[in-house]
C-alpha positions in Angstrom: 5.6 12.6 18.0 7.6 10.7 16.3 5.2 7.7 15.6 2.3 10.6 14.2 4.3 12.3 12.2 5.3 8.3 10.8 1.5 7.7 10.3 1.0 11.0 8.5 3.6 10.0 6.1 2.5 7.0 5.9 -1.3 8.2 5.3 0.4 10.4 2.3 2.2 7.4 1.0 -1.7 5.5 1.2 -3.3 8.6 -0.6 -0.8 8.0 -3.5 -1.5 4.1 -3.8 -4.8 4.4 -4.1 -4.9 7.1 -6.9 -2.8 4.7 -9.0 -4.2 1.7 -7.8 -6.1 0.1 -10.6 -9.7 -0.8 -10.6 -11.5 -3.7 -12.9 -14.7 -3.4 -14.5 -17.6 -5.5 -14.0 -18.3 -8.4 -15.1 -14.7 -8.8 -15.7 -13.5 -8.1 -12.3 -15.8 -10.0 -9.7 -14.4 -7.8 -6.6 -13.9 -4.1 -8.4 -12.8 -1.4 -6.3 -11.5 -4.1 -3.5 -7.8 -3.3 -4.2 -7.7 0.5 -3.8 -10.1 -0.2 -0.6 -7.7 -2.3 1.1 -4.6 0.0 1.6 -4.0 0.3 4.7 -1.7 2.3 7.5 -0.2 0.5 10.8 2.1 1.7 13.0 4.5 0.5 16.2 6.8 2.6 18.5 8.6 -0.9 18.7 10.2 -1.1 15.5 13.3 -1.0 13.0 15.6 -3.6 13.5 16.3 -3.2 17.5 12.9 -2.8 17.7 13.8 1.0 19.5 12.2 3.5 17.1 8.8 4.0 15.6 7.7 2.9 12.0 4.5 2.9 9.8 3.7 0.1 7.6 1.6 0.5 4.7 0.2 -2.4 3.0 -2.7 -3.9 1.0 -4.9 -6.9 2.7 -6.7 -7.9 -0.6 -5.7 -11.4 -1.2 -4.8 -11.5 -4.6 -2.3 -7.9 -4.0 1.1 -9.8 -4.7 0.2 -10.4 -8.1 -0.6 -6.8 -8.5 2.2 -6.0 -7.2 4.5 -8.0 -9.5 2.2 -9.3 -11.8 2.2 -12.6 -13.1 3.2 -14.3 -16.8 -0.5 -13.4 -17.9 -0.9 -10.0 -15.8 1.7 -7.6 -15.9 3.2 -5.8 -13.1 1.8 -2.8 -11.6 3.8 -1.8 -8.8 1.1 0.2 -6.9 2.9 -0.1 -3.8 6.5 0.6 -5.1 5.5 3.9 -7.0 3.3 4.9 -3.8 6.6 4.9 -1.9 9.3 6.4 -4.0 6.8 9.4 -4.2 7.5 9.8 -0.6 5.5 10.3 2.0 7.4 13.4 3.4 
């Protein structure tokens, strides 16, 4: 029951991340929409520091997700996941 609630909140955060994710335009972006499509929610009942609570993780599996989130010297940071998490899942 708790795990289901964590997944529900994770899905809300995922929706917020997908709504604000940047999407490039071809031909400048070789894979437009990949970042937005790579947001996933996973859960476990053995999370937390002591592995005794249900948690849900919202992550992005695109290989360049770190650069989108934190930026580089040429690309500004977008903070997609940070803003989605701040918007909250509850």
